[in-house]
TITI-618453 format. One record per residue (C-alpha): residue in one letter; x, y, z. Coordinates in Angstrom, 3 decimals, decimal comma. Last residue first. Layout:
% TITI-618453
r|c1|c2|c3
A|X|Y|Z
...
//
This chain:
% TITI-618453
r|c1|c2|c3
G|-8,249|38,835|35,871
Q|-5,573|37,599|33,261
T|-3,254|36,575|35,940
S|-5,887|34,484|37,688
K|-6,763|32,660|34,405
L|-3,054|31,850|33,695
E|-2,592|30,367|37,110
K|-5,648|28,104|36,782
E|-4,521|26,867|33,417
I|-0,913|26,199|34,794
L|-2,457|24,155|37,714
V|-4,911|22,275|35,413
R|-1,992|21,420|33,203
K|-0,187|20,152|36,121
L|-2,794|17,279|36,547
I|-1,242|15,327|39,416
K|-1,673|11,664|38,555
G|-3,964|9,702|41,152
V|-5,494|7,153|38,461
L|-8,719|9,257|38,064
S|-6,759|12,181|37,415
K|-5,530|14,667|39,957
P|-5,889|18,349|41,132
L|-3,688|19,143|44,083
D|-4,886|19,495|47,811
E|-5,184|22,277|50,451
E|-2,538|24,262|48,640
F|0,753|26,236|49,431
S|1,597|28,352|46,523
I|5,539|28,918|45,740
K|6,919|31,378|43,248
K|10,464|32,035|41,876
P|11,304|28,322|42,159
V|14,939|27,538|42,401
K|16,262|26,014|39,119
Y|17,916|29,251|38,072
P|19,906|29,605|41,310
A|21,417|26,065|41,100
L|19,877|23,664|43,456
K|20,513|22,328|47,089
D|21,259|25,065|49,263
K|18,725|27,395|47,618
L|16,070|24,758|47,839
Y|15,874|24,949|51,841
N|16,072|28,671|51,741
L|13,080|28,739|49,347
I|11,093|26,343|51,585
E|11,736|28,718|54,627
E|10,891|31,758|52,830
E|7,477|30,359|51,682
S|6,679|29,904|55,261
V|5,962|26,802|57,406
K|3,944|26,748|60,555
G|0,427|27,457|59,110
K|0,051|23,713|58,088
Y|2,818|21,646|59,638
E|1,029|19,110|61,581
E|-1,393|18,485|58,717
K|1,317|17,726|56,323
L|1,797|20,530|53,665
V|0,480|20,498|50,109
I|2,903|22,315|47,900
Y|2,603|24,022|44,427
A|5,785|25,004|42,934
K|6,286|27,617|40,308
V|9,305|28,070|37,694
I|8,631|31,097|35,693
E|8,602|30,243|31,861
G|10,103|32,145|28,811
V|12,144|34,822|30,726
V|10,305|37,822|29,607
P|7,151|36,926|27,904
D|6,218|34,510|30,878
P|4,457|31,281|30,510
I|4,137|29,324|33,824
G|6,446|26,350|34,062
V|5,297|23,534|36,508
V|6,386|22,007|39,747
A|4,157|19,962|41,906
A|4,542|18,799|45,555
E|2,628|16,694|47,998
K|3,094|15,948|51,653
V|5,983|18,411|52,415
A|6,845|19,237|56,030
P|9,626|16,847|56,641
H|11,402|18,161|53,356
Q|12,539|15,243|51,316
Y|9,440|15,752|48,981
L|10,641|19,069|48,027
I|14,095|17,508|46,861
E|12,115|15,029|44,675
E|9,938|17,718|43,159
I|12,902|19,833|42,277
E|14,259|16,955|40,014
R|10,987|16,151|38,812
P|10,332|19,619|37,609
Y|13,554|19,416|35,371
V|14,722|22,918|34,457
S|16,332|23,579|31,054
Y|17,959|27,010|30,780
G|17,163|29,317|27,937
K|15,928|31,947|30,366
Y|13,631|29,516|32,042
K|12,589|26,674|29,850
I|10,697|24,146|31,953
I|10,784|20,411|30,883
E|7,470|18,740|31,387
K|7,871|16,388|28,244
K|5,022|16,584|25,854
R|5,686|20,169|25,218
D|3,050|22,132|23,326
V|2,163|23,265|19,862
I|5,432|23,557|18,269
Y|5,130|24,759|14,576
F|6,983|23,320|11,678
Y|7,318|24,525|8,217
G|7,184|21,860|5,236
E|5,048|23,855|2,697
E|1,797|22,051|3,419
D|2,036|22,932|7,370
M|3,562|20,753|9,903
K|2,184|20,152|13,471
A|3,918|19,803|17,076
M|3,849|18,346|20,307
D|7,393|17,975|21,750
G|8,826|14,769|23,226
T|11,629|14,768|20,464
R|10,942|11,242|19,182
L|13,847|10,186|17,283
W|13,352|8,149|14,065
R|15,492|5,437|12,544
I|14,201|5,275|8,846
G|13,511|2,113|6,845
G|9,812|3,400|6,410
Y|9,380|3,425|10,148
E|11,845|2,767|12,903
F|11,321|3,920|16,372
F|13,387|5,724|18,949
V|12,701|7,434|22,267
D|10,910|4,487|23,986
K|13,374|1,693|23,354
N|16,287|4,169|24,276
E|14,521|4,792|27,687
E|16,222|1,829|29,127
S|19,317|3,971|29,927
R|23,009|3,149|30,322
L|23,891|6,107|28,462
Y|21,234|7,467|26,182
G|21,415|6,963|22,396
K|23,796|7,281|19,411
M|22,608|10,917|19,021
V|20,798|12,459|16,038
Q|23,074|14,592|14,151
P|23,316|12,317|11,066
G|19,604|12,875|10,466
A|16,238|11,767|11,618
V|13,441|13,948|13,467
V|10,073|13,468|15,156
L|7,764|16,003|16,329
E|4,740|14,501|18,254
G|1,464|14,940|16,997
I|-0,949|17,711|15,780
E|-2,357|17,157|12,277
G|-1,958|19,920|9,707
V|-0,215|17,765|7,198
K|-0,848|14,070|7,808
L|0,341|11,846|10,542
L|3,098|9,359|10,661
K|3,155|5,898|12,470
N|4,735|4,202|15,227
E|1,923|4,565|17,724
E|1,872|6,437|21,070
P|2,469|10,170|20,285
H|1,278|9,685|16,571
A|4,317|11,119|14,420
I|4,743|14,533|12,792
A|7,741|14,517|10,441
A|11,278|15,716|10,048
L|14,301|14,579|7,899
T|17,643|16,193|8,123
N|20,694|16,365|5,772
P|20,122|20,153|5,347
V|18,244|21,820|8,269
P|14,501|21,096|8,817
I|12,223|23,936|8,064
G|11,258|26,919|10,437
I|10,453|26,987|14,155
S|7,179|28,545|13,231
G|5,430|31,331|15,142
E|5,741|33,979|12,579
K|6,740|32,494|9,270
Y|9,897|33,424|7,642
K|10,187|32,932|3,949
G|13,905|33,807|2,606
K|16,800|35,496|3,826
I|17,886|33,677|7,008
P|15,511|30,640|6,313
N|13,613|29,601|9,428
C|15,762|26,819|11,402
H|15,074|23,311|12,389
T|17,261|20,301|13,461
V|19,951|21,745|15,558
P|21,123|20,093|18,918
S|23,492|17,805|18,830
A|20,278|15,885|18,119
E|19,701|14,338|21,625
T|20,271|18,011|22,933
L|17,258|19,483|21,315
G|16,830|21,762|18,529
Y|14,786|24,454|17,066
G|15,284|27,771|15,112
E|14,066|31,200|15,202
R|15,665|33,879|13,064
L|17,042|37,265|13,682
K|18,373|39,056|10,764
G|20,665|42,044|11,063
G|19,809|45,893|10,993
T|20,660|46,094|14,566
L|18,060|48,089|16,401
S|15,129|47,439|13,891
E|16,049|43,705|13,902
F|15,813|43,545|17,458
K|12,437|45,294|17,668
K|11,014|43,004|15,070
L|12,312|39,960|16,851
V|11,259|41,004|20,292
E|7,749|41,689|18,903
V|7,562|38,399|17,214
P|8,267|36,501|20,616
L|10,934|33,872|20,074
A|9,712|30,258|21,512
A|12,397|28,902|23,885
A|16,000|27,100|23,427
G|16,777|28,874|20,231
S|17,549|32,051|18,434
I|19,744|32,260|15,342
C|21,450|35,680|15,031
V|22,694|36,936|11,632
E|24,184|40,343|10,383
I|25,352|42,357|13,526
S|27,921|44,932|12,592
K|25,097|47,542|13,325
L|25,162|47,070|17,010
S|26,384|50,613|17,658
Y|26,472|51,499|21,398
K|25,047|54,284|23,633
K|21,334|53,897|22,746
A|21,339|50,243|23,167
Y|23,260|50,628|26,457
P|19,962|51,563|28,377
S|18,878|47,829|27,617
N|15,474|46,955|26,544
I|16,340|45,694|23,024
I|19,320|43,659|24,531
A|17,497|42,087|27,390
N|14,790|40,879|24,938
Y|17,547|39,484|22,653
L|19,041|37,631|25,733
T|15,754|36,377|26,712
P|14,885|34,982|23,373
V|18,029|32,973|23,391
G|21,332|33,545|21,611
P|23,505|33,235|18,466
L|25,279|36,335|17,756
L|27,160|36,611|14,519
N|28,522|39,772|12,915
V|30,709|41,101|15,886
K|32,475|44,166|14,790
Y|35,358|43,608|17,431
K|34,816|46,938|19,512
Q|31,186|47,436|18,852
V|29,932|43,978|19,561
N|32,464|43,654|22,502
E|31,266|46,904|24,193
F|27,659|45,971|23,939
L|28,270|42,632|25,553
A|30,522|44,130|28,117
K|27,691|46,372|29,187
L|25,234|43,488|29,148
D|27,248|41,309|31,445
L|26,450|37,664|30,688
R|29,256|35,243|32,028
P|32,454|33,956|30,947
M|32,408|35,900|27,537
L|34,521|34,777|24,715
V|34,894|36,534|21,416
I|35,344|33,685|18,794
T|37,224|34,717|15,726
A|36,006|32,653|12,890
G|37,854|29,984|10,875
R|34,623|28,399|9,693
L|34,979|25,154|11,304
I|36,237|26,920|14,365
G|33,177|29,058|14,550
L|30,997|26,408|13,975
N|32,512|24,173|16,633
M|32,512|26,864|19,107
V|29,293|28,976|18,483
V|26,462|27,032|16,706
T|27,628|23,614|18,124
Q|29,050|24,016|21,669
A|26,824|27,088|22,164
Y|23,676|24,901|21,614
I|25,172|21,869|23,487
H|25,390|23,759|26,812
F|28,516|23,724|28,780
F|29,640|26,300|26,261
P|27,590|28,990|27,747
L|25,752|31,373|25,314
V|27,765|34,588|25,468
A|30,233|33,719|22,615
L|30,162|36,553|20,156
I|31,081|35,283|16,865
V|33,239|37,297|14,449
D|33,148|36,034|10,853
K|35,761|36,559|8,147
A|38,038|33,364|8,477
E|36,024|31,483|5,864
R|33,002|33,225|4,127
K|29,950|31,150|3,379
E|26,461|32,711|4,047
V|24,874|31,120|6,947
L|22,493|28,217|6,787
E|25,447|25,920|5,731
S|27,098|26,493|8,863
A|24,401|24,849|11,110
Q|24,469|21,814|8,923
Y|28,389|21,675|9,022
A|28,467|22,094|12,764
N|25,701|19,405|12,901
A|27,692|16,955|11,080
L|30,620|17,341|13,122
L|28,656|16,826|16,414
N|26,966|13,661|15,256
Y|30,219|12,505|13,620
H|32,367|12,629|16,724
T|29,416|10,869|18,618
L|26,996|12,346|20,970
V|25,852|10,068|23,881
A|22,799|11,795|25,458
A|23,617|11,464|29,131
K|20,589|11,334|31,615
P|19,030|13,922|33,947
V|15,401|12,483|34,996
G|12,822|14,871|33,445
T|11,059|11,886|31,831
T|11,431|12,426|28,128
G|15,120|13,109|28,001
G|16,086|15,516|30,998
T|19,581|16,348|29,449
Y|23,054|15,590|30,204
M|25,542|15,678|27,440
Y|28,161|13,108|27,242
A|30,518|14,121|24,494
A|32,934|12,650|21,864
P|31,316|9,143|21,656
D|33,149|6,565|19,265
N|30,395|5,155|16,689
I|30,418|7,220|13,546
P|33,877|8,778|14,105
D|35,676|5,733|14,727
I|38,987|6,960|16,359
S|42,394|5,503|16,163
V|44,745|7,437|18,644
P|47,263|10,290|17,864
E|50,359|10,468|20,370
Y|50,282|13,565|22,363
K|53,099|16,242|22,290
E|54,408|16,956|25,727
G|52,741|18,881|28,510
K|54,657|20,855|31,071
N|53,292|24,377|30,256
L|49,675|23,208|30,004
L|50,061|20,986|32,952
D|51,238|23,797|35,155
A|48,473|26,198|33,815
F|45,879|23,935|34,828
R|46,961|23,328|38,370
L|46,730|19,927|39,812
T|44,843|18,241|42,676
N|45,846|14,609|42,783
E|49,649|14,999|43,067
D|49,160|17,838|45,418
Y|47,524|21,287|45,519
K|45,674|22,460|48,529
I|42,984|24,689|47,656
N|41,508|26,976|50,261
A|38,272|27,848|48,594
R|37,660|31,603|48,407
F|33,896|31,421|47,087
E|32,357|32,174|50,357
R|34,442|35,182|50,743
K|33,352|36,725|47,451
L|36,040|36,528|44,838
P|37,170|39,712|43,128
Y|36,289|39,666|39,504
L|38,888|40,877|37,137
L|41,511|39,280|39,608
K|44,631|41,132|39,927
K|48,028|41,121|38,105
I|46,815|40,978|34,423
G|49,639|41,084|32,122
K|48,611|38,138|30,062
L|45,092|36,756|30,790
Y|45,136|32,956|30,290
D|45,303|31,846|33,969
R|43,192|34,969|34,913
I|39,879|33,041|34,888
S|41,338|30,594|37,237
T|42,162|26,783|36,695
V|41,875|23,648|38,870
I|42,670|20,192|37,742
V|41,122|17,376|39,722
K|42,492|13,782|39,638
Q|41,212|10,339|40,213
L|37,571|11,210|40,393
D|35,677|8,101|41,482
T|33,057|10,145|43,537
K|31,793|10,462|47,093
A|35,272|11,806|48,177
R|34,710|14,879|45,712
I|31,419|15,593|47,312
E|32,531|18,889|49,082
E|35,641|19,545|47,040
L|33,133|19,983|43,953
N|31,292|22,604|45,574
K|34,307|24,448|46,685
Y|36,105|23,997|43,359
A|33,492|26,408|41,514
L|35,251|29,591|41,787
D|38,441|27,817|41,038
L|37,168|26,792|37,677
V|37,059|23,086|37,414
I|38,546|20,157|35,093
A|37,450|16,977|36,609
I|39,149|13,691|35,979
K|37,926|10,129|35,809
A|34,233|10,689|34,969
G|31,989|7,756|35,350
S|29,103|9,712|33,700
N|26,547|8,670|36,492
N|29,174|9,629|39,122
I|30,135|12,998|37,847
I|26,395|13,806|37,017
Y|25,060|12,839|40,393
E|27,784|14,436|42,385
L|27,763|17,655|40,544
E|23,988|18,050|41,257
S|24,588|17,259|44,929
P|27,360|19,536|45,239
K|25,398|22,641|43,671
Y|25,660|23,355|40,021
L|26,828|27,037|38,958
P|29,759|25,616|37,069
N|27,402|23,940|34,545
I|28,704|20,542|33,648
P|30,484|19,550|30,118
N|31,100|15,862|29,866
V|33,804|15,475|27,306
I|34,800|11,796|26,328
A|38,257|10,477|25,439
G|39,646|9,534|22,189
L|42,948|11,313|23,149
K|42,426|14,272|20,608
L|38,786|14,577|21,979
T|40,008|15,391|25,568
A|42,541|17,957|23,892
Y|39,605|19,374|21,899
Y|37,528|20,141|25,011
A|40,315|21,042|27,480
I|41,509|23,771|25,060
V|38,154|25,045|24,414
F|37,137|25,148|28,115
Q|40,596|26,670|29,219
P|40,254|29,563|26,470
S|37,187|30,507|28,468
N|33,422|30,117|28,522
P|32,565|28,858|32,006
L|34,118|25,681|33,123
I|33,313|22,437|35,079
L|34,498|20,106|32,457
S|34,180|16,443|33,306
I|36,586|14,141|31,770
V|35,526|10,593|30,699
D|37,667|7,834|29,666
G|36,932|6,049|26,222
K|40,444|6,393|24,904
K|42,998|6,969|27,445
I|43,841|9,364|30,247
G|46,632|8,043|32,636
L|47,910|11,495|33,933
E|50,617|11,422|31,130
K|47,994|11,384|28,521
L|46,357|14,304|30,027
A|49,670|16,309|29,732
G|49,923|15,194|26,157
A|46,422|16,381|25,466
F|47,400|19,873|27,159
K|50,414|19,933|24,841
E|48,182|19,177|21,610
V|45,460|21,561|22,706
S|48,043|24,434|23,460
E|49,591|23,736|20,013
K|46,210|24,009|18,188
L|45,427|27,215|20,119
D|48,752|28,680|19,106
K|48,446|27,965|15,581
Y|44,920|29,400|15,619
K|45,850|32,596|17,183
I|44,947|33,632|20,794
S|43,978|37,353|21,387
N|43,909|39,102|24,741
G|41,213|41,794|24,889
F|39,191|40,186|27,714
F|39,363|36,779|25,813
I|39,665|36,800|22,176
L|39,892|33,377|20,462
A|40,797|32,286|17,140
S|42,759|35,142|15,785
H|44,383|34,296|12,294
E|47,994|33,672|12,254
P|47,612|29,837|11,434
Y|44,808|30,239|8,829
K|44,790|27,226|6,593
K|46,630|24,848|8,864
A|45,027|26,104|12,168
T|41,555|25,592|10,336
E|42,466|22,044|9,335
D|43,765|21,020|12,787
L|40,703|22,639|14,444
I|38,312|20,774|12,288
S|39,992|17,682|12,772
Y|38,929|17,731|16,513
L|35,623|16,412|15,609
P|37,225|13,067|14,341
R|36,316|12,122|10,678
P|33,136|10,903|8,714
E|33,006|12,776|5,288
I|30,188|15,357|5,259
K|28,780|15,820|1,789
I|25,929|18,248|2,308
E|22,334|17,392|1,146
P|19,778|20,084|0,709
S|22,375|22,696|-0,390
V|22,224|26,414|0,810
G|23,474|28,592|-1,913
E|20,207|30,583|-2,262
D|18,144|30,239|0,753
Y|16,180|27,329|1,324
F|12,480|27,575|0,696
K|12,357|25,100|-2,037
I|13,749|22,697|0,364
W|10,871|22,521|2,513
P|8,768|20,004|0,439
K|11,282|17,310|1,450
S|10,174|14,564|-1,065
L|10,868|12,034|1,778
I|8,225|13,893|3,846
F|5,542|13,627|1,142
E|6,477|9,936|0,346
L|6,051|9,173|4,016
V|2,659|10,670|4,307
E|1,489|9,019|0,975
D|2,391|5,512|1,957
K|1,198|3,539|-0,846
M|0,093|-0,042|-0,028
//
């Protein structure tokens, strides 16, 4: 029987809307991800690769540092298949450690430096990391749980390790962050290793199957798990994302304000930038004034970000003091992009701001609106080159027709190998029409021209300022509080931050009237990164439930929206 839906998808109706020069199929030869640095350093050795607080690092010097650090890691016993956790902000150290790890055939495991001890403990143990490379400001939290992990070595670095001529800290440390670091054979200085490192010896890598990164995500259940991304997954997605932007090697300047510990920044800033021979201006934290200064000073033309960043830019008083006219292309991801924000940003900069879509399990980019062509408001755009996308039945392995709402599914070279040590792989992948499809967990629809629209989340992940917040993680901590009987955490839509994290709590009878919102928040602040802590808490007599006893979070969200609308 003829499968008209599958035939329609395989015809790729969206390719007619690709910008001129964008190829529907790119030839991407399988090779190790680090090869893009080797190739760019050979072609443009004297070109500036990184700029960090005014200090420029050339591509030839970056490659040399990567190889020396790889040699140092090898001396520490790191071999192919070992895992190294990077607890670092955007910095030369992150880039060097990332590519050095890959050179050895080892696996990078980037972690948010803001994570609390319990969060670090879970990811380090779950990933099986042997070494952690950590910023001194984050060392105290790591030190607290270090004995509970199998870490063999910890390598400590500082913001100023890569700043020539800087005699004092740019960011004076608050007392609570001043860790008394005792260096020994198992606690080492990044700078010492970099200076002493010998040249590494190449190892054999199978790009299609060998993991390059363990990226932790909520998957379809909200429990953090590692998406196993291979060298080819990440290499392919860098090429796919680069194909969308006008080709001009060694002429782009990209502002790296998105954090590299997030897969979005790894692909569309770091890997894409190195692939194109771009100059990457590194920002270890968001500082709006510094952002405007960097754009103007270095003539930044590419600024990947999230809706809250663009909203902050257009509403900043600095917008009237600095010129952003060098900006040409911005790809927005991680949350829905309000149309008003897009219009005001384009008016301010003269550049193009386009909404895209991706997920950690797909390295992450799968969709984007054309840069110069047809842009549809409210749409995540069309599949990127070498990618198939469709709408599938949420419970059945079949594709739905144009206009029907179902689960967004994707297929392509950027789709992960699978989750690490997880039974969920059988639920997230299915085969149809000879194609291995990945279920994204997002409910969506497709129009007759192949543009896709997100309708709702099947997953319960909350998007706050571009960060992913997993309700179950917060709920489990709430349930550990002696006063909490029931708890539900939801995301309340907000035009500024995407979604506000709100917790609904039912107290045990003996605690009613005796526990305050402040007490609950203080309890959570010691156990969660700041962006995960609920901004609102509501004490309830009971929570709405289905006939089988499942808490109906949608009812809570609808109730909240009705109350705010009067």
